[in-house]
N, C-alpha and C positions, 0 to 999 in steps of 0.2 A: 425238255427237248431244246437243242441248240437252235439258234436262228437260221443257220444254213439248211438244216433239215426242215424247219418250218417253211422256208421259202420253196424247197423242193416239193413239199407236201402241204399245200396251203390249207387243207381241210383238217390237218392234224391239230390236236389240242396241246397247248403248251403245258407242260407239267415240270415239276421240279422235285427231286427225290428228298427234299428237306423234311426232317421230322418236325414234330411239334415243338414250339417254344413254350417253356413253362416258367412260372415265377411263384414266389410266395407273397401273398398280399399283406401279411402282418407277421412280424417276428416278435416274440416275447422272450427275452433273454436270447438264447441261441436256438430256440425252437420255432418252427413254422406253425402258427396257431390258426390261421384263417385262410380259407379259399385259395388253395393252390390253383392259380390261373393257368390256362393254356390256350393257345391259338396256333393256327397254321400260317406260316409266312406266305405272302401273296406276291404275285407278279406286279411290278417289275423289279422291286428291291430284294425280295425274298429275305426280308429282315423283320424282326419283331422290335417293338419299342416298349420300353419300360419307363414309367413315370414314378419316381421316388419322391415322397413328400417328407420334408424335415421341418420341425418347428425350432424357432430360435429362443434360446434362454436369455435371461437378463445379463448373463456374463458374456454374451456374444457368440457362444458356441451353438451348434445345431445338434438335434437328436432325431433319429429316424422315427417316422410315424407309420407309414404304410406304403405299399407299392401297388401300381395298377399296370397290368400287361395288356398290350394291344398289338395288332398286326395290321397297320395301315399299309396302303399301297406304296407310299413314300415315307421313309423313315428319316427323321431329322434329329440330330443331337444338339441340345442346348441346355443352359441353366437359366432359370428365371428366379430372381430374388426380389421379394416384396417385403413389406413390413411384417416381421415376425415369422416369415416362412421362406423356405428355399425349395424349389422344385427342380429336379434334375431329370431330363429326358435323355435316354441313350438307346442305341440300337444294338442288336446282337443277332447272331446267326446260329445259335445253338441253344441247347437246353439250359435251364436255370438262368434266365436273363437278368435277374437282379442278384446276381450271381454269387456263387460260393466264395470267389476271391474278393468280392466287394464286402461280403459279410463275414470275413475271416474264417472261411471254411465251415460255415454253419451247418450242422447236421439237421436235415429236414425231418421233423418229427410230425407225421401226419396222422397218427393214431389218436383219435379224440379221447380215448380212455386214458392214455398216457398223459395227455395234457391236463387232466384233472388231478393227477397225482402230485 
């Protein structure tokens, strides 16, 4: 509901037609292998936040480890780099927050029987 309508009807509940944000917690190759996370965006940002964790190799490069999805009231994007690890926090307003474009159009394989093959 928009703010002008809320001011006209103070007892009305604020709602937003936003769908669920989703993410994959762990990729193995190009498959989603663990815990497809989801949450509903909340007021006032109506954005979801994904935390991606990378470990650093001795060569200096980073490799993806896992993601955690959350829907805080305030979403903040930043990168935290510490010894041997890089953590990236970013916000999104749609489905697949640790996104297909980030993971090179990864096909999500959520069937556990296919994961064993």
